[in-house]
C-alpha positions as CSV (number, residue, x, y, z in Angstrom):
1,M,-31.2,-47.6,-23.8
2,N,-30.7,-49.5,-27.1
3,H,-32.0,-53.0,-26.5
4,F,-31.3,-54.1,-30.0
5,P,-27.9,-55.9,-30.4
6,K,-25.5,-55.0,-33.2
7,S,-24.6,-58.5,-34.2
8,N,-26.0,-62.0,-34.2
9,D,-23.4,-64.7,-34.0
10,V,-26.0,-67.4,-34.7
11,L,-26.7,-66.0,-38.1
12,G,-23.3,-64.5,-38.7
13,T,-24.7,-61.0,-39.2
14,T,-23.7,-57.6,-38.0
15,N,-24.8,-54.0,-38.3
16,R,-22.5,-51.1,-39.1
17,G,-24.0,-48.5,-36.9
18,A,-26.8,-48.1,-34.3
19,T,-29.5,-50.7,-34.8
20,V,-33.2,-50.1,-34.6
21,E,-36.2,-52.3,-33.8
22,S,-36.3,-53.5,-37.4
23,G,-32.8,-55.0,-37.2
24,L,-31.6,-52.6,-39.8
25,C,-28.9,-49.9,-39.3
26,S,-30.4,-46.5,-38.5
27,L,-28.4,-45.2,-41.5
28,C,-28.7,-47.7,-44.4
29,R,-26.1,-47.1,-47.2
30,A,-26.5,-48.0,-50.8
31,D,-22.7,-48.9,-51.0
32,C,-22.8,-51.1,-47.8
33,M,-20.6,-54.2,-47.9
34,G,-22.6,-56.0,-45.3
35,K,-23.8,-57.6,-43.4
36,C,-27.1,-57.2,-41.6
37,E,-29.7,-59.9,-41.7
38,T,-31.7,-58.3,-44.5
39,W,-28.5,-57.8,-46.6
40,M,-27.4,-61.4,-46.1
41,S,-30.9,-62.7,-46.8
42,S,-30.8,-60.9,-50.2
43,L,-28.0,-63.3,-51.2
44,A,-28.5,-66.5,-49.2
45,G,-32.3,-66.4,-49.1
46,R,-34.0,-69.0,-46.9
47,A,-30.7,-70.3,-45.6
48,M,-30.7,-67.3,-43.3
49,L,-33.6,-68.8,-41.4
50,Y,-31.3,-71.2,-39.7
51,P,-28.1,-71.0,-37.5
52,R,-24.9,-71.1,-39.4
53,D,-22.3,-73.9,-39.4
54,F,-24.6,-76.9,-38.9
55,G,-22.9,-79.9,-37.5
56,L,-20.4,-77.9,-35.6
57,I,-22.7,-75.9,-33.3
58,T,-25.7,-75.8,-31.1
59,A,-27.5,-72.5,-30.7
60,G,-29.5,-70.9,-27.9
61,S,-31.9,-68.0,-28.1
62,G,-30.5,-64.7,-27.0
63,N,-33.8,-62.8,-27.4
64,N,-34.1,-60.7,-24.2
65,C,-35.2,-57.6,-26.1
66,H,-38.9,-57.7,-25.0
67,V,-38.4,-54.6,-22.8
68,G,-41.0,-51.9,-22.9
69,V,-43.7,-51.7,-25.6
70,S,-42.5,-52.7,-29.1
71,Y,-43.1,-55.3,-31.7
72,N,-40.3,-57.2,-30.1
73,S,-42.5,-57.5,-27.0
74,L,-45.0,-59.5,-28.9
75,R,-44.4,-63.3,-29.0
76,V,-45.6,-65.6,-31.6
77,Q,-47.9,-68.3,-30.3
78,G,-47.6,-72.0,-31.3
79,Y,-50.0,-74.8,-30.8
80,C,-49.5,-78.6,-30.4
81,Y,-52.5,-79.8,-32.3
82,G,-54.8,-78.9,-35.2
83,A,-54.6,-77.5,-38.7
84,N,-56.6,-74.6,-40.0
85,G,-56.9,-73.0,-43.4
86,L,-55.6,-75.8,-45.5
87,A,-56.0,-75.3,-49.3
88,K,-58.6,-77.3,-51.2
89,G,-57.4,-80.8,-51.9
90,L,-55.2,-81.0,-48.8
91,S,-56.1,-83.2,-45.8
92,K,-55.1,-82.9,-42.2
93,D,-52.7,-85.8,-42.7
94,P,-49.2,-84.9,-41.6
95,D,-48.0,-85.4,-45.1
96,D,-50.1,-82.5,-46.3
97,C,-49.6,-80.3,-43.3
98,L,-46.1,-79.1,-44.3
99,F,-45.0,-75.6,-43.9
100,T,-44.3,-75.4,-47.6
101,N,-48.1,-75.8,-48.1
102,V,-48.9,-72.7,-46.2
103,G,-50.7,-70.3,-48.5
104,L,-49.3,-66.7,-48.5
105,E,-51.5,-65.2,-51.2
106,T,-53.6,-62.3,-50.0
107,S,-55.8,-59.6,-51.6
108,F,-57.3,-56.3,-50.8
109,G,-59.9,-54.0,-52.3
110,A,-63.5,-52.9,-52.3
111,A,-65.2,-53.2,-55.7
112,V,-62.0,-54.4,-57.4
113,T,-59.8,-57.0,-55.9
114,T,-56.0,-56.7,-56.1
115,K,-54.1,-59.9,-55.5
116,A,-50.6,-60.3,-54.0
117,R,-48.4,-63.4,-53.8
118,L,-47.1,-62.3,-50.4
119,P,-48.7,-60.1,-47.8
120,L,-46.2,-57.3,-48.5
121,M,-46.0,-54.0,-50.3
122,T,-43.3,-51.4,-50.7
123,G,-43.2,-48.0,-49.0
124,A,-43.5,-45.0,-51.2
125,L,-40.5,-44.6,-53.5
126,G,-40.8,-41.1,-54.7
127,S,-38.6,-38.1,-55.7
128,T,-35.5,-39.0,-53.7
129,F,-32.8,-39.7,-56.2
130,I,-32.0,-43.1,-54.7
131,A,-35.4,-44.3,-55.7
132,A,-34.9,-43.2,-59.3
133,K,-31.3,-44.6,-59.5
134,Y,-32.3,-48.1,-58.3
135,W,-35.9,-48.2,-59.6
136,D,-35.3,-51.0,-62.1
137,N,-34.2,-53.3,-59.3
138,F,-37.1,-52.5,-57.1
139,A,-39.8,-52.6,-59.8
140,V,-38.7,-55.7,-61.6
141,G,-38.1,-57.6,-58.3
142,C,-41.5,-56.6,-56.9
143,A,-43.3,-57.5,-60.1
144,L,-41.6,-60.9,-60.3
145,A,-42.5,-61.5,-56.6
146,G,-46.1,-60.4,-57.2
147,I,-46.3,-57.6,-54.6
148,P,-47.5,-54.0,-55.0
149,I,-45.0,-51.1,-55.4
150,V,-45.8,-47.5,-54.6
151,I,-44.5,-44.6,-56.7
152,G,-44.2,-41.8,-54.2
153,E,-45.0,-38.1,-54.4
154,N,-43.4,-35.5,-56.6
155,V,-41.9,-37.8,-59.2
156,V,-43.4,-35.7,-62.1
157,G,-42.7,-32.4,-60.4
158,V,-39.0,-32.9,-60.0
159,D,-38.5,-34.4,-63.4
160,R,-36.8,-31.8,-65.7
161,S,-38.1,-33.6,-68.7
162,S,-41.8,-33.5,-67.7
163,K,-44.0,-30.9,-69.4
164,I,-46.6,-29.2,-67.2
165,A,-48.7,-26.2,-68.1
166,K,-51.7,-24.8,-66.2
167,G,-52.3,-28.0,-64.2
168,R,-52.0,-30.3,-67.1
169,I,-49.2,-32.7,-67.9
170,S,-48.3,-33.4,-71.5
171,A,-45.2,-35.5,-70.8
172,A,-44.0,-37.3,-67.7
173,P,-41.1,-39.6,-68.9
174,E,-39.8,-40.6,-65.4
175,L,-43.3,-41.6,-64.2
176,D,-43.9,-43.5,-67.4
177,R,-40.5,-45.2,-67.1
178,R,-41.3,-46.4,-63.6
179,I,-44.7,-47.7,-64.4
180,G,-43.5,-49.3,-67.6
181,V,-40.6,-51.2,-65.9
182,Y,-43.1,-52.8,-63.4
183,K,-45.7,-53.6,-66.0
184,R,-43.2,-55.4,-68.2
185,Y,-43.1,-58.2,-65.6
186,Y,-46.5,-57.8,-64.0
187,D,-48.5,-61.1,-64.3
188,G,-51.7,-60.3,-62.4
189,Y,-50.3,-60.1,-58.9
190,G,-49.4,-56.8,-57.3
191,A,-50.1,-53.3,-58.6
192,V,-48.4,-50.0,-59.3
193,I,-49.8,-47.4,-56.9
194,V,-49.2,-43.7,-57.7
195,Q,-49.1,-41.3,-54.8
196,L,-50.7,-37.9,-54.9
197,N,-49.8,-34.9,-52.7
198,V,-50.6,-31.2,-52.9
199,E,-48.1,-30.4,-55.7
200,D,-49.1,-33.5,-57.6
201,T,-52.7,-32.5,-57.4
202,R,-51.9,-29.0,-58.7
203,N,-49.8,-30.4,-61.5
204,G,-52.5,-32.8,-62.7
205,V,-50.9,-36.1,-61.9
206,A,-54.2,-37.9,-61.4
207,E,-55.6,-36.7,-64.7
208,Y,-52.4,-37.8,-66.5
209,V,-52.3,-41.2,-64.9
210,V,-55.9,-42.1,-65.5
211,D,-55.9,-40.7,-69.1
212,K,-52.8,-42.8,-70.0
213,Y,-53.3,-46.0,-67.9
214,G,-57.0,-46.2,-67.5
215,E,-58.6,-48.7,-65.2
216,D,-55.2,-50.3,-64.4
217,A,-54.2,-47.2,-62.5
218,V,-54.3,-47.1,-58.7
219,I,-54.0,-43.7,-57.1
220,E,-53.1,-42.9,-53.5
221,L,-54.0,-39.8,-51.5
222,K,-51.4,-38.9,-49.0
223,W,-52.0,-37.5,-45.6
224,G,-48.6,-38.2,-44.1
225,Q,-45.9,-40.7,-43.2
226,G,-44.2,-42.0,-40.1
227,A,-40.9,-40.4,-40.7
228,K,-42.0,-36.7,-40.6
229,N,-44.9,-34.4,-39.9
230,I,-44.2,-32.1,-42.8
231,G,-44.3,-32.6,-46.6
232,G,-41.7,-34.6,-48.4
233,E,-38.3,-33.2,-49.2
234,I,-35.2,-33.8,-51.3
235,K,-31.7,-32.3,-51.2
236,V,-30.2,-30.8,-54.4
237,T,-26.7,-29.7,-55.0
238,S,-27.2,-27.6,-58.2
239,L,-28.2,-24.0,-58.1
240,D,-29.7,-24.3,-61.6
241,Y,-31.8,-27.3,-60.5
242,A,-32.9,-25.4,-57.3
243,L,-34.1,-22.5,-59.4
244,F,-35.9,-24.9,-61.7
245,L,-37.7,-26.5,-58.7
246,K,-38.8,-23.1,-57.3
247,K,-40.2,-22.1,-60.7
248,R,-42.1,-25.4,-60.7
249,G,-43.9,-24.3,-57.6
250,Y,-41.9,-25.9,-54.7
251,L,-40.6,-24.4,-51.6
252,V,-36.8,-24.4,-51.8
253,D,-34.8,-23.6,-48.7
254,P,-32.8,-21.4,-48.7
255,D,-34.3,-19.4,-51.5
256,P,-32.1,-19.8,-54.5
257,E,-33.4,-16.6,-56.1
258,K,-31.8,-14.4,-53.4
259,A,-28.6,-12.8,-54.4
260,E,-26.9,-13.5,-51.0
261,V,-27.8,-17.2,-51.3
262,Q,-26.4,-17.4,-54.7
263,K,-23.2,-15.8,-53.5
264,A,-22.9,-18.2,-50.6
265,F,-23.4,-21.1,-53.0
266,K,-20.8,-19.9,-55.4
267,S,-18.3,-19.3,-52.6
268,G,-18.8,-22.8,-51.2
269,A,-20.3,-21.7,-47.9
270,L,-23.6,-23.2,-49.0
271,T,-23.5,-26.6,-50.8
272,S,-27.1,-27.7,-51.1
273,F,-30.7,-26.8,-51.1
274,A,-33.8,-28.6,-49.6
275,R,-36.9,-28.8,-51.7
276,H,-40.0,-29.2,-49.6
277,S,-43.7,-30.1,-50.3
278,R,-46.6,-28.3,-48.8
279,L,-48.8,-29.3,-45.9
280,G,-52.3,-30.4,-46.8
281,Y,-55.5,-29.1,-45.3
282,T,-54.0,-25.9,-44.0
283,N,-57.1,-23.9,-44.8
284,I,-59.5,-26.3,-43.1
285,P,-60.4,-25.4,-39.5
286,C,-62.3,-28.5,-38.3
287,E,-62.8,-32.2,-38.7
288,D,-66.1,-31.9,-40.5
289,E,-64.5,-29.9,-43.2
290,V,-61.7,-32.4,-43.6
291,R,-64.3,-35.1,-44.1
292,E,-66.1,-33.0,-46.7
293,N,-62.9,-32.1,-48.5
294,F,-61.7,-35.7,-48.5
295,M,-65.0,-37.1,-49.8
296,T,-65.0,-34.5,-52.5
297,A,-61.5,-35.5,-53.6
298,V,-62.4,-39.2,-53.7
299,A,-65.6,-38.4,-55.7
300,Y,-63.5,-36.4,-58.2
301,L,-61.0,-39.2,-58.6
302,R,-63.8,-41.7,-59.2
303,K,-65.3,-39.3,-61.8
304,L,-62.0,-39.2,-63.5
305,G,-62.2,-43.0,-63.9
306,F,-60.2,-44.5,-61.0
307,K,-61.5,-47.9,-59.9
308,R,-58.9,-48.3,-57.1
309,I,-58.0,-45.6,-54.6
310,S,-55.9,-45.8,-51.5
311,L,-54.9,-43.5,-48.6
312,K,-51.6,-43.2,-46.8
313,T,-51.5,-41.6,-43.4
314,G,-48.7,-41.0,-40.9
315,S,-48.3,-41.3,-37.1
316,Y,-50.5,-38.4,-36.1
317,G,-52.7,-38.6,-33.0
318,M,-55.8,-40.6,-32.4
319,E,-58.2,-38.1,-34.0
320,A,-56.4,-38.3,-37.4
321,L,-56.2,-42.1,-37.1
322,A,-59.9,-42.4,-36.5
323,M,-60.6,-40.0,-39.3
324,A,-58.5,-42.0,-41.7
325,I,-60.2,-45.3,-40.8
326,R,-63.7,-43.9,-40.8
327,Y,-63.4,-41.8,-44.0
328,A,-61.5,-44.5,-45.9
329,S,-64.2,-47.0,-44.9
330,D,-67.1,-44.7,-45.7
331,A,-65.6,-43.8,-49.1
332,E,-65.1,-47.5,-49.9
333,L,-61.4,-47.1,-50.5
334,D,-59.4,-50.1,-51.4
335,L,-56.5,-49.7,-49.0
336,L,-55.4,-47.6,-46.0
337,T,-51.7,-47.6,-45.1
338,I,-51.0,-46.6,-41.5
339,D,-47.3,-45.6,-41.1
340,G,-46.0,-45.5,-37.5
341,S,-43.1,-43.6,-36.2
342,G,-40.0,-45.7,-36.4
343,G,-40.2,-46.1,-40.1
344,G,-37.7,-44.9,-42.7
345,T,-37.2,-42.2,-45.2
346,G,-34.9,-41.0,-48.0
347,M,-34.9,-37.5,-46.6
348,S,-36.3,-36.1,-43.4
349,P,-35.2,-33.8,-40.6
350,W,-33.4,-36.2,-38.3
351,N,-34.5,-34.9,-34.9
352,M,-38.1,-34.7,-36.2
353,M,-37.9,-38.3,-37.2
354,E,-36.5,-39.2,-33.8
355,T,-39.1,-37.4,-31.7
356,W,-42.4,-36.9,-33.5
357,G,-45.4,-39.1,-33.8
358,V,-47.0,-42.3,-32.3
359,P,-44.7,-45.4,-32.3
360,S,-45.8,-48.1,-34.7
361,I,-47.1,-50.7,-32.3
362,L,-49.2,-48.2,-30.3
363,L,-50.6,-46.7,-33.5
364,H,-51.4,-50.1,-35.0
365,A,-53.0,-51.4,-31.8
366,K,-55.3,-48.4,-31.7
367,A,-56.0,-48.8,-35.4
368,H,-57.3,-52.3,-34.6
369,E,-59.4,-51.0,-31.7
370,Y,-61.0,-48.3,-33.8
371,A,-61.6,-50.6,-36.8
372,S,-63.4,-53.0,-34.4
373,I,-65.7,-50.2,-33.2
374,L,-66.8,-49.7,-36.8
375,A,-67.1,-53.4,-37.5
376,A,-69.3,-53.8,-34.4
377,K,-71.7,-51.2,-35.9
378,G,-72.0,-53.4,-39.0
379,R,-69.9,-51.2,-41.2
380,R,-67.4,-52.5,-43.7
381,V,-63.9,-51.6,-42.6
382,V,-61.3,-50.6,-45.2
383,D,-58.6,-53.1,-45.9
384,M,-55.4,-51.9,-44.2
385,S,-51.6,-52.1,-44.4
386,F,-49.4,-51.5,-41.4
387,A,-46.0,-49.7,-41.9
388,G,-43.2,-48.4,-39.8
389,G,-40.0,-50.3,-39.0
390,F,-40.5,-53.7,-40.4
391,A,-37.9,-56.0,-42.0
392,R,-38.3,-59.6,-41.0
393,E,-40.8,-62.4,-41.3
394,D,-41.7,-62.3,-37.6
395,H,-42.5,-58.6,-38.1
396,I,-44.9,-59.5,-40.9
397,F,-46.6,-62.2,-38.7
398,K,-47.0,-59.9,-35.7
399,A,-48.3,-57.0,-37.6
400,L,-50.8,-59.1,-39.5
401,A,-51.9,-60.8,-36.3
402,L,-52.1,-57.5,-34.3
403,G,-54.3,-56.0,-37.0
404,A,-56.4,-59.1,-37.9
405,P,-58.8,-59.4,-39.6
406,Y,-58.5,-55.9,-41.1
407,V,-54.8,-55.8,-42.1
408,K,-54.1,-57.5,-45.4
409,L,-50.5,-56.3,-46.1
410,V,-47.4,-55.2,-44.3
411,C,-45.6,-52.3,-45.9
412,M,-41.8,-52.4,-45.9
413,G,-39.6,-49.5,-47.1
414,R,-35.9,-49.7,-46.5
415,A,-35.9,-53.5,-46.1
416,I,-37.1,-54.0,-49.7
417,M,-34.6,-51.4,-51.0
418,I,-31.5,-53.1,-49.6
419,P,-31.5,-56.0,-52.1
420,G,-31.7,-53.4,-54.9
421,F,-28.6,-51.7,-53.7
422,L,-26.8,-54.9,-53.1
423,G,-27.6,-56.4,-56.4
424,S,-26.4,-53.3,-58.3
425,N,-23.1,-53.3,-56.4
426,I,-22.6,-57.0,-57.3
427,E,-23.6,-56.4,-60.9
428,G,-21.2,-53.5,-61.3
429,A,-18.3,-55.4,-59.7
430,L,-18.8,-58.5,-61.9
431,H,-19.4,-56.4,-65.0
432,P,-17.4,-53.1,-64.9
433,E,-18.8,-52.1,-68.2
434,R,-22.3,-51.9,-66.6
435,R,-21.2,-50.2,-63.3
436,E,-22.2,-46.7,-64.1
437,K,-25.5,-47.8,-65.8
438,V,-26.6,-49.8,-62.8
439,N,-25.2,-47.4,-60.2
440,G,-22.8,-49.9,-58.7
441,N,-20.5,-48.7,-55.9
442,W,-17.9,-51.5,-55.8
443,D,-14.8,-52.1,-57.9
444,A,-14.6,-55.7,-56.8
445,L,-16.6,-58.1,-54.7
446,P,-16.0,-57.6,-50.9
447,K,-15.1,-60.6,-48.8
448,T,-18.6,-60.8,-47.5
449,V,-19.9,-61.6,-51.0
450,A,-16.9,-63.4,-52.4
451,E,-17.4,-66.0,-49.7
452,M,-20.6,-67.1,-51.4
453,G,-19.2,-67.3,-54.9
454,S,-17.8,-65.5,-57.9
455,T,-20.7,-65.8,-60.3
456,P,-24.3,-64.6,-60.0
457,E,-25.5,-68.2,-60.2
458,Q,-23.5,-69.0,-57.1
459,I,-24.1,-65.7,-55.2
460,F,-27.9,-65.5,-55.4
461,A,-29.9,-68.4,-53.9
462,A,-32.9,-67.5,-56.0
463,W,-31.1,-67.1,-59.4
464,H,-32.4,-70.3,-60.9
465,D,-35.9,-69.7,-59.6
466,V,-36.0,-66.3,-61.3
467,Q,-34.5,-67.9,-64.5
468,K,-37.2,-70.5,-64.5
469,K,-39.9,-67.9,-64.2
470,V,-38.6,-65.5,-67.0
471,G,-36.7,-67.9,-69.2
472,A,-33.0,-68.2,-69.9
473,K,-33.3,-65.7,-72.8
474,E,-35.0,-63.0,-70.8
475,M,-32.6,-63.5,-67.8
476,K,-30.1,-61.2,-69.4
477,N,-32.5,-58.3,-69.0
478,I,-33.2,-58.9,-65.2
479,P,-31.2,-56.6,-63.0
480,Y,-29.2,-58.4,-60.3
481,G,-31.0,-56.2,-57.7
482,A,-34.3,-57.7,-58.8
483,V,-32.8,-61.2,-58.3
484,A,-31.7,-60.1,-54.9
485,T,-35.2,-58.8,-54.2
486,C,-36.7,-62.2,-55.2
487,T,-34.1,-63.9,-53.0
488,L,-35.1,-61.8,-50.0
489,M,-38.8,-62.4,-50.7
490,D,-38.2,-66.1,-50.8
491,K,-36.6,-66.0,-47.3
492,L,-39.4,-63.8,-45.9
493,G,-42.0,-66.0,-47.4
494,A,-40.5,-69.2,-46.2
495,G,-40.0,-67.8,-42.7
496,L,-43.6,-66.6,-42.6
497,Q,-44.8,-70.0,-43.7
498,Q,-42.9,-71.6,-40.9
499,L,-44.3,-69.3,-38.3
500,L,-47.8,-69.8,-39.6
501,A,-47.4,-73.6,-39.7
502,G,-46.3,-73.5,-36.0
503,A,-49.5,-71.5,-35.2
504,R,-51.4,-74.2,-37.1
505,K,-52.6,-71.7,-39.7
506,F,-52.1,-73.0,-43.3
507,S,-53.2,-69.8,-44.9
508,V,-52.1,-66.3,-44.1
509,R,-55.8,-65.3,-44.4
510,N,-56.5,-67.3,-41.2
511,I,-54.1,-65.4,-39.0
512,G,-55.7,-63.9,-35.9
513,R,-54.9,-62.1,-32.7
514,E,-54.9,-65.4,-30.8
515,D,-51.6,-66.1,-32.6
516,I,-49.6,-63.5,-30.6
517,A,-49.2,-62.8,-26.9
518,A,-47.7,-59.9,-24.9
519,A,-44.3,-60.6,-23.3
520,N,-44.8,-58.0,-20.6
521,R,-47.7,-56.4,-18.8
522,E,-47.2,-52.9,-20.3
523,T,-47.5,-54.3,-23.8
524,E,-50.6,-56.2,-22.7
525,R,-52.1,-52.9,-21.4
526,E,-51.3,-50.8,-24.4
527,T,-52.1,-53.4,-27.2
528,R,-54.9,-55.4,-25.5
529,V,-53.1,-58.5,-26.5
530,P,-53.2,-60.9,-23.5
531,F,-50.1,-61.5,-21.4
532,I,-48.4,-64.7,-22.5
533,T,-49.0,-66.9,-19.4
534,D,-52.6,-65.7,-19.1
535,V,-53.4,-67.1,-22.6
536,Q,-55.1,-70.5,-22.2
537,D,-54.5,-70.4,-18.4
538,E,-58.1,-71.3,-17.7
539,I,-58.0,-74.2,-20.2
540,A,-54.8,-75.4,-18.5
541,R,-56.4,-75.4,-15.1
542,R,-59.4,-77.2,-16.4
543,I,-57.1,-80.0,-17.7
544,L,-55.3,-80.2,-14.4
545,N,-58.4,-80.3,-12.3
546,A,-60.4,-82.7,-14.5
């Protein structure tokens, strides 16, 4: 049964197809005309925190979705007194204890600290063409918002213009473009993280990145992701490109070099090819050898000169989860991203995505349990990021609380991409001469956008905030998708501030497990988060019996 409603009359939002726990449609389209909550938030910003049509309405909660074990079955706790984590210079006077004074800045890292203005990062935006097409929107928006962005696997390998010979890269224009776009607006908050898989390792991506970008570079080893339990893939519709990818060392399915396959393609019976990456650790028979191989790989990256190294793992079983936490901690990595099933992808076998792996909340609850075992032994636990089906500010709060104090960031994939698509469509509609360049999909503004205005200043709630940051002269270089990204970040940040203020936590660094409760007994059992009416029940009885 799908417990997630398709529309929300209070916010005036609706989903096109089947909804998932994140509140996004299961199939998110770049040309979508609206209007899920994330889509609307990319335009209206923090106005989407409140019911529509103020003065004409009253609103009542319709949240009856806490069925089974999911993040929707966690409830945010609120308290009626106190104030914790106030910034220096602020008092506990009500005039200082405003939600707008809640600090959202966070950081992660071992020897080197990486700061972020919000406890957010992107998922890995790799070789899928949609990542390349809308990269300027994503990168500029994230740089302005001050959050890390991840360049996913295979970006160099699929680039026809890159030059690779004998495991050394002499040119990687697409990778350079992606890093350069982000760095143009980078101001000390956030980071560019470059992912490394089997093919990237063979092609010499790590060597190229550290040689060109030095100590600024952050490299990420990849074990897996929540969307699939095989390597990454893309779909290509050109026989010539399929042949190029096979010669570059990729598995291409079906084999474009076979005569019968070429005939099928030319006749129209076959219209596309799938390029696949390889599985890692296939020649390693046991956990001890995985550890040895992993530590050797980390040591090699450090020898190359990397000061910051992260690991991304998927929704494997408990053994792999424990290995990831222990090895990343022992190797003093800077970040471990744990991606649960229920997350998104640009390309994945659909039924694999629907049926494989450990659901996010179960995986994340176990990650906290296993991290606590290490901490109890006096060991430093690697800073972590939780991923897998997040889109709203309450998701951020719950994930940070569930993983506290080890989780520093929440990783969002599709949700942070939506404003990039939306902004490009608006820019192309308002400026037809730019439509092809920005990959806009609209000839004119749909009613859902036109209701908000006819100029970007009217349409995007954060337009003037971005303009203040970059200056009026530079504003002409800012993609509308980046403005939409900043608008969404403003809404998520404000919503998170409100939730934290209600929990009497005035810094995101102070969030704890006491700030959430389980809405049903099954969630309590699986997450070890206490049932909602058991929390403080002893205190309540003491008050009554005093």
